[in-house]
Structure formats: C-alpha cells, structure tokens
VMD Tcl script that draws the C-alpha trace (Angstrom):
set ca {
  {-265.10 3.94 -11.52}
  {-267.47 1.65 -9.72}
  {-265.98 -0.67 -7.20}
  {-267.00 -4.02 -5.87}
  {-267.78 -7.33 -7.48}
  {-271.41 -6.62 -8.28}
  {-270.87 -3.96 -10.98}
  {-271.60 -6.34 -13.86}
  {-274.27 -8.33 -12.03}
  {-276.67 -5.40 -11.60}
  {-278.45 -5.85 -14.93}
  {-277.90 -9.58 -15.51}
  {-280.88 -11.95 -15.63}
  {-281.65 -14.41 -12.83}
  {-280.12 -17.32 -14.77}
  {-277.35 -15.85 -16.93}
  {-276.34 -19.17 -18.51}
  {-277.47 -19.55 -22.10}
  {-278.69 -22.81 -23.55}
  {-276.11 -24.59 -25.67}
  {-277.03 -23.95 -29.30}
  {-274.05 -25.75 -30.82}
  {-272.95 -29.04 -29.28}
  {-269.23 -29.14 -28.69}
  {-266.89 -31.91 -29.67}
  {-267.55 -34.75 -32.01}
  {-268.94 -38.01 -30.89}
  {-268.74 -41.29 -32.73}
  {-271.78 -40.30 -34.78}
  {-269.80 -37.41 -36.32}
  {-267.01 -39.60 -37.69}
  {-267.18 -40.43 -41.39}
  {-268.02 -44.03 -42.17}
  {-264.91 -45.14 -44.06}
  {-265.29 -48.85 -43.53}
  {-262.07 -50.82 -43.95}
  {-260.45 -48.36 -46.33}
  {-257.67 -47.57 -43.86}
  {-256.75 -51.23 -43.55}
  {-256.42 -51.54 -47.33}
  {-254.21 -48.47 -47.47}
  {-251.85 -49.92 -44.87}
  {-251.75 -53.29 -46.66}
  {-250.84 -51.51 -49.91}
  {-248.08 -49.53 -48.17}
  {-246.64 -52.69 -46.62}
  {-246.78 -54.53 -49.98}
  {-245.03 -51.61 -51.72}
  {-242.26 -51.55 -49.10}
  {-241.75 -55.30 -49.40}
  {-241.57 -55.07 -53.20}
  {-239.10 -52.18 -53.06}
  {-236.90 -54.05 -50.58}
  {-237.15 -57.20 -52.69}
  {-235.94 -55.43 -55.84}
  {-233.21 -53.49 -54.02}
  {-231.61 -56.57 -52.49}
  {-231.78 -58.88 -55.55}
}
mol new
graphics top color blue
foreach p $ca { graphics top sphere $p radius 0.5 }
foreach p [lrange $ca 0 end-1] q [lrange $ca 1 end] { graphics top cylinder $p $q radius 0.2 }
display resetview
C-alpha cells in the first residue's frame, strides 16, 4: 500500500474543483406563485370551526 497524503493527488488536475452544474437550494424565484390562496384556506378553516362550535353549543 502506498503511504502518505499525496497518493490521490498524483493524477489530479491543477484545479480539481468542478463548476457547479446544478444550483443548490431554492431561492424565492423557485417558489410557486400561489397568491393569497393560503389566506383563504385559513379563513375557511376558522369559519368552519366557528360554525361547528356554534352548532355544538346551541
């Protein structure tokens, strides 16, 4: 077996770092444009809970 830390560096190029071909992570431009849909969903959930509580306690 070869010893030392330069075993793998003998046939590596001068600059072994590859260019990034796939950007990592998702920025704000990758998020789907849903508009205010989430707000309407929460308002519907709150209205349903209020109606259920209203009919339970009458």
